[in-house]
C-alpha beads as a LAMMPS data file, in Angstrom:
LAMMPS data file: protein, C-alpha beads

489 atoms
488 bonds

1 atom types
1 bond types

-500.0 500.0 xlo xhi
-500.0 500.0 ylo yhi
-500.0 500.0 zlo zhi

Masses

1 110.0

Atoms # bond

1 1 1 265.585 208.246 95.737
2 1 1 264.547 204.855 97.060
3 1 1 267.764 203.235 95.834
4 1 1 269.928 205.858 97.570
5 1 1 267.968 205.316 100.791
6 1 1 268.557 201.597 100.542
7 1 1 272.279 202.180 100.000
8 1 1 272.447 204.425 103.049
9 1 1 270.526 201.847 105.086
10 1 1 272.945 199.144 103.956
11 1 1 275.977 201.187 105.018
12 1 1 274.380 201.827 108.408
13 1 1 273.721 198.127 108.889
14 1 1 277.347 197.245 108.046
15 1 1 278.591 199.943 110.438
16 1 1 276.407 198.675 113.309
17 1 1 277.382 195.058 112.616
18 1 1 281.084 195.930 112.701
19 1 1 280.570 197.713 115.997
20 1 1 278.804 194.701 117.512
21 1 1 281.478 192.320 116.325
22 1 1 284.097 194.679 117.720
23 1 1 282.467 194.453 121.162
24 1 1 282.436 190.653 120.931
25 1 1 286.085 190.654 119.936
26 1 1 286.945 192.863 122.908
27 1 1 285.183 190.472 125.287
28 1 1 286.402 187.174 123.916
29 1 1 288.405 187.822 120.805
30 1 1 291.730 187.983 122.575
31 1 1 291.190 184.479 123.850
32 1 1 289.914 183.297 120.465
33 1 1 292.999 184.675 118.725
34 1 1 295.154 182.728 121.135
35 1 1 292.977 179.720 120.428
36 1 1 293.800 179.918 116.726
37 1 1 297.481 180.173 117.578
38 1 1 297.296 177.012 119.693
39 1 1 296.047 174.647 117.009
40 1 1 299.461 172.974 116.990
41 1 1 301.409 171.826 120.026
42 1 1 304.627 173.533 121.061
43 1 1 307.511 171.429 119.755
44 1 1 310.393 173.857 120.157
45 1 1 313.060 172.173 122.240
46 1 1 310.996 169.005 122.560
47 1 1 312.926 165.878 123.452
48 1 1 312.694 162.932 121.112
49 1 1 310.454 160.038 122.090
50 1 1 313.151 157.376 122.294
51 1 1 311.121 154.971 124.370
52 1 1 312.556 151.497 124.886
53 1 1 310.425 150.502 127.861
54 1 1 307.374 151.969 129.576
55 1 1 306.548 151.341 133.221
56 1 1 303.438 152.022 135.275
57 1 1 304.135 155.150 137.315
58 1 1 303.106 156.228 140.794
59 1 1 303.690 159.611 142.463
60 1 1 307.288 160.085 143.601
61 1 1 306.854 163.362 145.511
62 1 1 304.439 164.084 148.333
63 1 1 303.691 167.432 150.006
64 1 1 301.558 167.302 153.149
65 1 1 299.351 170.172 154.270
66 1 1 296.979 170.860 157.140
67 1 1 293.926 169.439 155.336
68 1 1 295.301 167.212 152.624
69 1 1 298.123 165.990 150.457
70 1 1 299.518 167.039 147.067
71 1 1 301.303 164.338 145.070
72 1 1 303.412 164.721 141.937
73 1 1 304.619 162.251 139.354
74 1 1 308.162 162.626 138.023
75 1 1 307.661 164.784 134.942
76 1 1 311.251 164.089 133.901
77 1 1 310.398 160.430 133.365
78 1 1 310.945 159.628 129.685
79 1 1 307.311 158.760 128.975
80 1 1 305.999 162.011 130.488
81 1 1 308.730 163.956 128.676
82 1 1 307.732 162.293 125.408
83 1 1 304.078 163.235 125.899
84 1 1 304.994 166.709 127.177
85 1 1 302.784 166.447 130.262
86 1 1 303.073 166.758 134.049
87 1 1 300.575 164.928 136.322
88 1 1 299.541 165.730 139.898
89 1 1 297.006 164.424 142.404
90 1 1 295.226 166.267 145.223
91 1 1 293.658 164.529 148.239
92 1 1 291.524 167.059 150.131
93 1 1 289.940 166.186 153.466
94 1 1 286.335 167.231 154.356
95 1 1 286.105 171.016 154.840
96 1 1 289.502 171.290 153.182
97 1 1 290.270 174.151 150.785
98 1 1 292.910 173.885 148.074
99 1 1 294.163 177.462 148.087
100 1 1 294.079 179.545 144.870
101 1 1 296.964 178.997 142.446
102 1 1 297.754 179.034 138.744
103 1 1 300.212 177.153 136.542
104 1 1 302.052 177.788 133.284
105 1 1 300.140 175.187 131.229
106 1 1 296.545 174.263 130.378
107 1 1 295.158 171.320 132.333
108 1 1 292.355 168.835 132.716
109 1 1 291.223 167.904 136.224
110 1 1 289.266 164.684 136.828
111 1 1 287.307 164.249 140.069
112 1 1 288.007 160.657 141.074
113 1 1 286.066 160.774 144.334
114 1 1 283.978 163.120 146.431
115 1 1 282.080 166.339 145.841
116 1 1 282.594 170.017 146.437
117 1 1 282.859 173.377 144.732
118 1 1 285.355 174.886 142.335
119 1 1 286.318 178.366 141.280
120 1 1 288.094 179.341 138.052
121 1 1 288.981 183.034 138.118
122 1 1 289.256 184.361 134.572
123 1 1 290.639 187.913 134.201
124 1 1 288.245 190.440 132.714
125 1 1 285.093 188.415 133.402
126 1 1 282.336 189.998 135.513
127 1 1 281.371 189.057 139.065
128 1 1 278.070 187.445 138.172
129 1 1 277.332 185.943 141.601
130 1 1 276.237 188.455 144.248
131 1 1 274.159 188.623 147.415
132 1 1 270.614 189.880 146.739
133 1 1 269.965 190.314 150.482
134 1 1 272.874 192.740 150.854
135 1 1 271.873 194.644 147.723
136 1 1 268.344 195.138 149.058
137 1 1 269.697 196.428 152.332
138 1 1 271.876 198.880 150.457
139 1 1 268.932 200.081 148.430
140 1 1 267.061 200.749 151.695
141 1 1 269.904 203.057 152.669
142 1 1 271.137 201.240 155.730
143 1 1 274.193 203.059 156.911
144 1 1 275.902 199.954 158.267
145 1 1 275.936 198.498 154.766
146 1 1 277.488 201.497 153.110
147 1 1 280.863 200.865 154.652
148 1 1 280.701 197.071 154.306
149 1 1 282.147 194.977 151.534
150 1 1 279.716 193.633 148.965
151 1 1 279.764 189.870 148.560
152 1 1 280.326 189.490 144.828
153 1 1 282.477 186.994 142.954
154 1 1 282.795 185.068 139.720
155 1 1 280.859 181.901 139.034
156 1 1 281.260 178.905 141.349
157 1 1 280.756 175.404 139.967
158 1 1 279.599 172.387 141.938
159 1 1 281.755 169.343 141.286
160 1 1 281.229 165.635 141.892
161 1 1 282.733 162.288 141.068
162 1 1 283.224 161.880 137.309
163 1 1 283.492 165.579 136.480
164 1 1 286.179 166.865 134.115
165 1 1 287.347 170.478 134.596
166 1 1 289.111 172.257 131.724
167 1 1 291.366 175.130 132.792
168 1 1 293.430 177.377 130.472
169 1 1 297.013 178.268 131.329
170 1 1 297.413 181.043 133.894
171 1 1 293.812 180.847 135.149
172 1 1 293.576 180.883 138.956
173 1 1 291.769 177.885 140.417
174 1 1 290.648 176.669 143.853
175 1 1 288.816 173.578 145.141
176 1 1 286.767 172.967 148.291
177 1 1 285.591 169.630 149.694
178 1 1 282.063 169.979 151.055
179 1 1 281.462 166.226 151.317
180 1 1 282.047 163.746 154.121
181 1 1 284.769 161.735 152.356
182 1 1 288.131 162.836 150.951
183 1 1 287.948 164.605 147.590
184 1 1 290.488 163.153 145.138
185 1 1 291.338 165.088 141.977
186 1 1 293.872 164.058 139.320
187 1 1 295.259 166.861 137.168
188 1 1 297.203 166.579 133.914
189 1 1 299.102 169.651 132.668
190 1 1 300.036 169.963 128.994
191 1 1 303.435 171.637 129.342
192 1 1 304.041 171.313 125.580
193 1 1 301.166 173.641 124.757
194 1 1 301.789 176.900 122.903
195 1 1 300.180 178.587 125.896
196 1 1 303.289 177.719 127.914
197 1 1 306.048 180.017 126.710
198 1 1 308.407 179.129 129.550
199 1 1 310.335 175.870 129.569
200 1 1 308.553 172.523 129.732
201 1 1 308.790 172.231 133.507
202 1 1 305.531 172.632 135.397
203 1 1 305.619 175.856 137.415
204 1 1 303.040 176.426 140.133
205 1 1 302.281 179.948 141.370
206 1 1 300.475 180.136 144.735
207 1 1 298.275 183.119 145.547
208 1 1 298.013 182.019 149.175
209 1 1 299.581 179.585 151.596
210 1 1 302.965 177.908 151.606
211 1 1 304.320 174.400 151.612
212 1 1 307.304 172.448 152.793
213 1 1 310.154 172.516 150.327
214 1 1 310.638 169.260 148.454
215 1 1 313.012 169.596 145.536
216 1 1 312.338 167.691 142.354
217 1 1 315.057 166.242 140.154
218 1 1 314.825 169.328 137.918
219 1 1 315.238 171.682 140.892
220 1 1 318.147 169.588 142.126
221 1 1 319.908 170.043 138.777
222 1 1 319.333 173.810 138.960
223 1 1 320.663 173.825 142.516
224 1 1 323.791 171.947 141.478
225 1 1 324.458 174.434 138.658
226 1 1 324.023 177.392 141.003
227 1 1 326.259 175.846 143.628
228 1 1 328.936 175.281 140.972
229 1 1 328.760 179.009 140.168
230 1 1 328.970 179.907 143.848
231 1 1 325.399 181.162 143.921
232 1 1 322.965 180.689 146.800
233 1 1 320.089 178.353 145.952
234 1 1 316.734 179.615 147.202
235 1 1 313.735 177.364 146.547
236 1 1 310.510 179.385 146.997
237 1 1 308.291 178.127 149.816
238 1 1 305.670 180.866 149.954
239 1 1 303.146 182.477 147.642
240 1 1 303.966 185.097 145.039
241 1 1 303.214 188.001 147.437
242 1 1 306.207 186.932 149.504
243 1 1 308.513 188.381 146.859
244 1 1 307.015 191.893 147.003
245 1 1 307.866 194.667 149.403
246 1 1 305.402 194.920 152.314
247 1 1 304.920 198.681 151.946
248 1 1 304.335 198.318 148.221
249 1 1 301.661 195.674 148.822
250 1 1 299.989 197.802 151.486
251 1 1 299.829 200.800 149.137
252 1 1 298.667 198.740 146.152
253 1 1 295.774 197.132 148.061
254 1 1 295.063 200.111 150.304
255 1 1 295.479 198.052 153.494
256 1 1 297.670 198.095 156.580
257 1 1 301.175 196.679 156.572
258 1 1 299.956 193.944 158.956
259 1 1 297.406 192.813 156.378
260 1 1 300.104 192.963 153.714
261 1 1 302.258 190.636 155.809
262 1 1 299.283 188.294 156.071
263 1 1 299.150 188.227 152.278
264 1 1 302.748 187.077 152.222
265 1 1 301.968 184.197 154.579
266 1 1 305.454 184.224 156.094
267 1 1 304.352 182.528 159.332
268 1 1 301.656 180.360 157.738
269 1 1 302.595 176.715 158.254
270 1 1 299.291 175.188 157.091
271 1 1 300.459 174.376 153.573
272 1 1 298.438 174.795 150.385
273 1 1 295.372 172.816 151.599
274 1 1 293.766 174.279 154.726
275 1 1 290.765 173.553 156.966
276 1 1 287.792 175.927 156.811
277 1 1 286.169 176.163 160.235
278 1 1 282.401 175.982 160.005
279 1 1 282.508 175.225 156.286
280 1 1 282.961 177.488 153.283
281 1 1 280.155 179.976 152.638
282 1 1 279.831 181.338 149.114
283 1 1 277.020 182.569 146.898
284 1 1 275.749 180.041 144.379
285 1 1 272.396 178.864 143.028
286 1 1 270.890 175.587 144.173
287 1 1 270.578 173.446 141.086
288 1 1 269.834 169.728 141.010
289 1 1 271.968 167.288 139.080
290 1 1 269.093 166.374 136.735
291 1 1 268.533 170.031 135.808
292 1 1 272.264 170.543 135.238
293 1 1 272.526 167.472 133.004
294 1 1 269.494 168.558 130.982
295 1 1 271.011 172.025 130.498
296 1 1 274.296 170.577 129.275
297 1 1 272.580 168.101 126.984
298 1 1 270.503 170.614 125.085
299 1 1 272.755 173.647 125.161
300 1 1 274.206 174.614 121.787
301 1 1 276.590 177.359 120.750
302 1 1 276.710 179.602 117.723
303 1 1 280.195 180.996 118.335
304 1 1 279.053 184.574 118.995
305 1 1 277.451 184.996 122.398
306 1 1 279.594 182.310 124.060
307 1 1 282.815 183.994 125.155
308 1 1 285.455 182.660 127.515
309 1 1 283.452 184.103 130.418
310 1 1 280.325 182.092 129.662
311 1 1 281.887 178.889 128.346
312 1 1 281.220 175.680 130.245
313 1 1 284.386 174.513 131.951
314 1 1 283.173 171.119 133.183
315 1 1 281.194 168.064 132.196
316 1 1 280.504 164.756 133.883
317 1 1 281.758 161.659 132.066
318 1 1 280.869 159.046 134.708
319 1 1 277.149 158.987 133.917
320 1 1 276.422 155.666 132.118
321 1 1 273.686 157.309 130.024
322 1 1 276.348 159.439 128.294
323 1 1 278.348 156.465 127.065
324 1 1 279.391 156.627 123.403
325 1 1 280.085 152.880 123.207
326 1 1 278.198 150.348 125.318
327 1 1 278.329 146.571 125.518
328 1 1 275.939 144.806 127.854
329 1 1 278.543 142.186 128.767
330 1 1 281.706 144.139 128.027
331 1 1 281.485 147.672 129.445
332 1 1 281.304 151.236 128.156
333 1 1 283.435 154.097 126.812
334 1 1 282.640 157.803 127.208
335 1 1 284.617 160.387 125.272
336 1 1 284.792 164.122 125.890
337 1 1 286.092 166.316 123.066
338 1 1 285.640 169.864 121.805
339 1 1 282.421 168.903 120.022
340 1 1 280.851 168.292 123.423
341 1 1 282.807 170.823 125.494
342 1 1 283.970 173.743 123.286
343 1 1 286.558 175.016 125.810
344 1 1 288.646 171.949 124.915
345 1 1 289.268 173.476 121.496
346 1 1 291.010 176.325 123.274
347 1 1 293.259 174.186 125.496
348 1 1 293.747 171.445 122.855
349 1 1 293.024 168.515 125.180
350 1 1 290.335 165.855 125.518
351 1 1 289.441 162.926 127.766
352 1 1 288.058 159.400 127.765
353 1 1 286.550 157.333 130.565
354 1 1 286.303 153.576 130.283
355 1 1 284.671 150.769 132.243
356 1 1 285.469 147.142 131.411
357 1 1 283.662 144.274 133.047
358 1 1 285.382 141.081 134.182
359 1 1 287.879 139.818 131.569
360 1 1 286.505 142.107 128.833
361 1 1 288.952 143.601 126.335
362 1 1 289.474 147.080 125.003
363 1 1 290.241 146.216 121.376
364 1 1 293.815 146.606 120.102
365 1 1 294.058 150.128 118.672
366 1 1 296.265 153.185 118.325
367 1 1 295.739 156.914 118.806
368 1 1 296.012 158.714 115.477
369 1 1 296.705 162.262 116.617
370 1 1 297.402 162.349 120.342
371 1 1 299.336 160.927 123.233
372 1 1 297.103 159.210 125.796
373 1 1 297.864 159.392 129.525
374 1 1 295.882 156.734 131.380
375 1 1 295.040 156.865 135.111
376 1 1 293.484 153.813 136.795
377 1 1 290.495 154.707 138.994
378 1 1 289.415 151.175 139.996
379 1 1 290.325 147.516 139.450
380 1 1 293.203 146.220 137.365
381 1 1 294.049 145.099 133.856
382 1 1 296.753 143.507 131.788
383 1 1 298.028 146.083 129.323
384 1 1 300.328 145.583 126.345
385 1 1 301.897 148.372 124.272
386 1 1 303.829 147.913 121.033
387 1 1 305.888 150.585 119.300
388 1 1 307.219 150.897 115.788
389 1 1 309.384 148.048 114.485
390 1 1 307.043 145.699 116.351
391 1 1 308.927 146.112 119.627
392 1 1 306.957 145.547 122.820
393 1 1 307.546 148.402 125.254
394 1 1 305.124 147.348 128.002
395 1 1 303.455 144.123 129.103
396 1 1 302.237 144.188 132.665
397 1 1 299.468 144.824 135.136
398 1 1 297.991 148.224 135.889
399 1 1 296.464 148.809 139.316
400 1 1 294.367 151.506 140.940
401 1 1 296.200 154.815 141.348
402 1 1 298.842 154.086 138.701
403 1 1 299.458 156.102 135.542
404 1 1 300.776 155.078 132.123
405 1 1 301.509 156.962 128.898
406 1 1 300.517 155.458 125.550
407 1 1 302.497 157.455 122.953
408 1 1 300.878 158.544 119.707
409 1 1 300.540 155.703 117.156
410 1 1 301.769 153.046 119.612
411 1 1 299.373 150.071 119.544
412 1 1 297.746 149.128 122.848
413 1 1 295.353 146.470 124.162
414 1 1 293.832 146.177 127.636
415 1 1 292.074 143.227 129.280
416 1 1 290.250 143.671 132.580
417 1 1 291.003 141.505 135.593
418 1 1 288.487 139.516 137.618
419 1 1 287.305 142.655 139.445
420 1 1 286.875 144.712 136.280
421 1 1 288.810 147.779 135.228
422 1 1 288.016 151.507 135.189
423 1 1 290.201 154.351 133.985
424 1 1 290.328 157.899 132.668
425 1 1 292.619 158.923 129.823
426 1 1 293.817 162.470 129.182
427 1 1 294.675 163.132 125.530
428 1 1 296.796 165.847 123.939
429 1 1 294.357 166.771 121.181
430 1 1 290.903 168.316 121.463
431 1 1 289.517 165.736 118.997
432 1 1 291.630 162.676 119.673
433 1 1 290.955 159.800 117.273
434 1 1 291.552 156.060 117.642
435 1 1 291.918 153.384 115.001
436 1 1 290.922 149.858 116.147
437 1 1 292.502 146.702 114.780
438 1 1 289.524 144.509 115.681
439 1 1 285.773 144.974 115.367
440 1 1 283.150 146.637 113.251
441 1 1 285.117 149.837 112.581
442 1 1 288.568 148.238 112.369
443 1 1 291.182 148.538 109.644
444 1 1 290.799 144.805 108.978
445 1 1 287.092 145.265 108.336
446 1 1 287.937 148.012 105.831
447 1 1 290.450 145.876 103.882
448 1 1 289.598 143.624 100.940
449 1 1 289.779 139.937 101.834
450 1 1 292.373 139.332 99.125
451 1 1 294.691 141.903 100.720
452 1 1 294.490 140.027 104.027
453 1 1 295.131 136.703 102.296
454 1 1 298.316 137.941 100.655
455 1 1 299.502 140.002 103.610
456 1 1 299.395 137.101 106.076
457 1 1 299.591 134.117 103.708
458 1 1 296.287 132.702 104.906
459 1 1 293.299 131.124 103.227
460 1 1 290.148 133.007 102.298
461 1 1 288.300 131.299 105.125
462 1 1 290.863 132.436 107.683
463 1 1 290.854 135.943 106.227
464 1 1 287.069 136.082 106.591
465 1 1 287.384 135.047 110.223
466 1 1 289.862 137.858 110.847
467 1 1 287.547 140.308 109.180
468 1 1 284.124 139.273 110.472
469 1 1 284.523 137.319 113.752
470 1 1 283.925 140.489 115.841
471 1 1 281.799 142.291 113.261
472 1 1 279.033 143.150 115.757
473 1 1 281.365 144.666 118.360
474 1 1 283.017 148.090 118.452
475 1 1 286.089 148.763 120.605
476 1 1 284.768 146.777 123.602
477 1 1 285.131 143.019 123.131
478 1 1 283.261 140.555 125.323
479 1 1 285.330 137.773 126.901
480 1 1 285.930 134.789 124.626
481 1 1 286.129 131.132 125.575
482 1 1 289.816 131.418 126.551
483 1 1 289.118 134.244 128.987
484 1 1 286.223 132.311 130.546
485 1 1 288.407 129.251 131.036
486 1 1 291.132 131.392 132.635
487 1 1 288.613 133.071 134.953
488 1 1 287.134 129.756 136.102
489 1 1 290.612 128.441 136.802

Bonds

1 1 1 2
2 1 2 3
3 1 3 4
4 1 4 5
5 1 5 6
6 1 6 7
7 1 7 8
8 1 8 9
9 1 9 10
10 1 10 11
11 1 11 12
12 1 12 13
13 1 13 14
14 1 14 15
15 1 15 16
16 1 16 17
17 1 17 18
18 1 18 19
19 1 19 20
20 1 20 21
21 1 21 22
22 1 22 23
23 1 23 24
24 1 24 25
25 1 25 26
26 1 26 27
27 1 27 28
28 1 28 29
29 1 29 30
30 1 30 31
31 1 31 32
32 1 32 33
33 1 33 34
34 1 34 35
35 1 35 36
36 1 36 37
37 1 37 38
38 1 38 39
39 1 39 40
40 1 40 41
41 1 41 42
42 1 42 43
43 1 43 44
44 1 44 45
45 1 45 46
46 1 46 47
47 1 47 48
48 1 48 49
49 1 49 50
50 1 50 51
51 1 51 52
52 1 52 53
53 1 53 54
54 1 54 55
55 1 55 56
56 1 56 57
57 1 57 58
58 1 58 59
59 1 59 60
60 1 60 61
61 1 61 62
62 1 62 63
63 1 63 64
64 1 64 65
65 1 65 66
66 1 66 67
67 1 67 68
68 1 68 69
69 1 69 70
70 1 70 71
71 1 71 72
72 1 72 73
73 1 73 74
74 1 74 75
75 1 75 76
76 1 76 77
77 1 77 78
78 1 78 79
79 1 79 80
80 1 80 81
81 1 81 82
82 1 82 83
83 1 83 84
84 1 84 85
85 1 85 86
86 1 86 87
87 1 87 88
88 1 88 89
89 1 89 90
90 1 90 91
91 1 91 92
92 1 92 93
93 1 93 94
94 1 94 95
95 1 95 96
96 1 96 97
97 1 97 98
98 1 98 99
99 1 99 100
100 1 100 101
101 1 101 102
102 1 102 103
103 1 103 104
104 1 104 105
105 1 105 106
106 1 106 107
107 1 107 108
108 1 108 109
109 1 109 110
110 1 110 111
111 1 111 112
112 1 112 113
113 1 113 114
114 1 114 115
115 1 115 116
116 1 116 117
117 1 117 118
118 1 118 119
119 1 119 120
120 1 120 121
121 1 121 122
122 1 122 123
123 1 123 124
124 1 124 125
125 1 125 126
126 1 126 127
127 1 127 128
128 1 128 129
129 1 129 130
130 1 130 131
131 1 131 132
132 1 132 133
133 1 133 134
134 1 134 135
135 1 135 136
136 1 136 137
137 1 137 138
138 1 138 139
139 1 139 140
140 1 140 141
141 1 141 142
142 1 142 143
143 1 143 144
144 1 144 145
145 1 145 146
146 1 146 147
147 1 147 148
148 1 148 149
149 1 149 150
150 1 150 151
151 1 151 152
152 1 152 153
153 1 153 154
154 1 154 155
155 1 155 156
156 1 156 157
157 1 157 158
158 1 158 159
159 1 159 160
160 1 160 161
161 1 161 162
162 1 162 163
163 1 163 164
164 1 164 165
165 1 165 166
166 1 166 167
167 1 167 168
168 1 168 169
169 1 169 170
170 1 170 171
171 1 171 172
172 1 172 173
173 1 173 174
174 1 174 175
175 1 175 176
176 1 176 177
177 1 177 178
178 1 178 179
179 1 179 180
180 1 180 181
181 1 181 182
182 1 182 183
183 1 183 184
184 1 184 185
185 1 185 186
186 1 186 187
187 1 187 188
188 1 188 189
189 1 189 190
190 1 190 191
191 1 191 192
192 1 192 193
193 1 193 194
194 1 194 195
195 1 195 196
196 1 196 197
197 1 197 198
198 1 198 199
199 1 199 200
200 1 200 201
201 1 201 202
202 1 202 203
203 1 203 204
204 1 204 205
205 1 205 206
206 1 206 207
207 1 207 208
208 1 208 209
209 1 209 210
210 1 210 211
211 1 211 212
212 1 212 213
213 1 213 214
214 1 214 215
215 1 215 216
216 1 216 217
217 1 217 218
218 1 218 219
219 1 219 220
220 1 220 221
221 1 221 222
222 1 222 223
223 1 223 224
224 1 224 225
225 1 225 226
226 1 226 227
227 1 227 228
228 1 228 229
229 1 229 230
230 1 230 231
231 1 231 232
232 1 232 233
233 1 233 234
234 1 234 235
235 1 235 236
236 1 236 237
237 1 237 238
238 1 238 239
239 1 239 240
240 1 240 241
241 1 241 242
242 1 242 243
243 1 243 244
244 1 244 245
245 1 245 246
246 1 246 247
247 1 247 248
248 1 248 249
249 1 249 250
250 1 250 251
251 1 251 252
252 1 252 253
253 1 253 254
254 1 254 255
255 1 255 256
256 1 256 257
257 1 257 258
258 1 258 259
259 1 259 260
260 1 260 261
261 1 261 262
262 1 262 263
263 1 263 264
264 1 264 265
265 1 265 266
266 1 266 267
267 1 267 268
268 1 268 269
269 1 269 270
270 1 270 271
271 1 271 272
272 1 272 273
273 1 273 274
274 1 274 275
275 1 275 276
276 1 276 277
277 1 277 278
278 1 278 279
279 1 279 280
280 1 280 281
281 1 281 282
282 1 282 283
283 1 283 284
284 1 284 285
285 1 285 286
286 1 286 287
287 1 287 288
288 1 288 289
289 1 289 290
290 1 290 291
291 1 291 292
292 1 292 293
293 1 293 294
294 1 294 295
295 1 295 296
296 1 296 297
297 1 297 298
298 1 298 299
299 1 299 300
300 1 300 301
301 1 301 302
302 1 302 303
303 1 303 304
304 1 304 305
305 1 305 306
306 1 306 307
307 1 307 308
308 1 308 309
309 1 309 310
310 1 310 311
311 1 311 312
312 1 312 313
313 1 313 314
314 1 314 315
315 1 315 316
316 1 316 317
317 1 317 318
318 1 318 319
319 1 319 320
320 1 320 321
321 1 321 322
322 1 322 323
323 1 323 324
324 1 324 325
325 1 325 326
326 1 326 327
327 1 327 328
328 1 328 329
329 1 329 330
330 1 330 331
331 1 331 332
332 1 332 333
333 1 333 334
334 1 334 335
335 1 335 336
336 1 336 337
337 1 337 338
338 1 338 339
339 1 339 340
340 1 340 341
341 1 341 342
342 1 342 343
343 1 343 344
344 1 344 345
345 1 345 346
346 1 346 347
347 1 347 348
348 1 348 349
349 1 349 350
350 1 350 351
351 1 351 352
352 1 352 353
353 1 353 354
354 1 354 355
355 1 355 356
356 1 356 357
357 1 357 358
358 1 358 359
359 1 359 360
360 1 360 361
361 1 361 362
362 1 362 363
363 1 363 364
364 1 364 365
365 1 365 366
366 1 366 367
367 1 367 368
368 1 368 369
369 1 369 370
370 1 370 371
371 1 371 372
372 1 372 373
373 1 373 374
374 1 374 375
375 1 375 376
376 1 376 377
377 1 377 378
378 1 378 379
379 1 379 380
380 1 380 381
381 1 381 382
382 1 382 383
383 1 383 384
384 1 384 385
385 1 385 386
386 1 386 387
387 1 387 388
388 1 388 389
389 1 389 390
390 1 390 391
391 1 391 392
392 1 392 393
393 1 393 394
394 1 394 395
395 1 395 396
396 1 396 397
397 1 397 398
398 1 398 399
399 1 399 400
400 1 400 401
401 1 401 402
402 1 402 403
403 1 403 404
404 1 404 405
405 1 405 406
406 1 406 407
407 1 407 408
408 1 408 409
409 1 409 410
410 1 410 411
411 1 411 412
412 1 412 413
413 1 413 414
414 1 414 415
415 1 415 416
416 1 416 417
417 1 417 418
418 1 418 419
419 1 419 420
420 1 420 421
421 1 421 422
422 1 422 423
423 1 423 424
424 1 424 425
425 1 425 426
426 1 426 427
427 1 427 428
428 1 428 429
429 1 429 430
430 1 430 431
431 1 431 432
432 1 432 433
433 1 433 434
434 1 434 435
435 1 435 436
436 1 436 437
437 1 437 438
438 1 438 439
439 1 439 440
440 1 440 441
441 1 441 442
442 1 442 443
443 1 443 444
444 1 444 445
445 1 445 446
446 1 446 447
447 1 447 448
448 1 448 449
449 1 449 450
450 1 450 451
451 1 451 452
452 1 452 453
453 1 453 454
454 1 454 455
455 1 455 456
456 1 456 457
457 1 457 458
458 1 458 459
459 1 459 460
460 1 460 461
461 1 461 462
462 1 462 463
463 1 463 464
464 1 464 465
465 1 465 466
466 1 466 467
467 1 467 468
468 1 468 469
469 1 469 470
470 1 470 471
471 1 471 472
472 1 472 473
473 1 473 474
474 1 474 475
475 1 475 476
476 1 476 477
477 1 477 478
478 1 478 479
479 1 479 480
480 1 480 481
481 1 481 482
482 1 482 483
483 1 483 484
484 1 484 485
485 1 485 486
486 1 486 487
487 1 487 488
488 1 488 489
């Protein structure tokens, strides 16, 4: 009798457990299934990386708006095509709002300067931020509140200099500058991701606003093909509502046709970054930076209760206390991967922020499993990149605001200038790995001395110097005597 009761109890437990897991799967499982499908990058139709020379790139397209500027790099440049990425930069003036939009690829956004607030609108997630004051008034039965709209919305995140935002493909995003200086954000889109099932061109879908038409080289090629076929080329200038019928919009939203026309923004000449008179008012908790950092530091996940709705989408990588590698005289390196920010496992991207002091070197190394797209945030450096067959593809100076792609497995070395060098690198793998040629964790340190002697036809003493001269340093190399002489000169 007891055994049959235990069997029945066991079946009940399994039934309840399956039901609970089914609820979890309904909330986040769809996203997790996509996550498993995105473990490899989308290579169908990918162009070959036939790179002979690499050049430092600056934006080649500029779109001005009422309260800021949007800048784009040429994604058809061979180095961006090789990496399968498309970069953009947003400069938002104080009280400026980057209107909601979504794109066809996952992206990382780095806040270079300023502070503000950000919204990532994920479909199916609840409106967890709401006004308590209005709810209390409703509970008291005030008639004027019954007909009013409740102020509820999804989570808003405060952003500041050094923050990285991770955004899946198709997720609507907006930014607001609540500081007194321009907010600068650099965004890198991984157009080669499996999440992008269109072509590899970055496609931006505005939910509001419009912008002046500036055709890219890709759009120009499309225009030429359409003109050859006798077709009329129409480059969209407005948001996605502009393509719908006004009456259909009015019926769908339950509003007047005048409001529907406002949605279309046909006469809106402000662009995609607009001024907010009196500042933007939204519901959000007041939380100090120290409390936020402590929460992020000690928060762990078990893979069950953390769904896409509750995942952290940002982390600050400018805080010196979070450095993974630190040299008192050389600088510091901070990496951000899916071990630290689990959402990166979903979008298959990661980031690195580096600070080199005067004349310090970032050791010669290569990226094992990712392309690296480097953006200079301050200072300058001399950078050298070498591809297979020992061919040098870049040897030049990188300055603030420039961008450079280091393809997978290409060897690279950077040496800071007299004013130091700071950068952020976006990488096309959620756990990007590097292999240094010099230092404590280098391939030379891992080789037997006799292998080095025979490989380079050198004496044992010289081989030991190669192996152990920088044995106390990892990745960041302090300036040697030659650098000090050059700096004094």
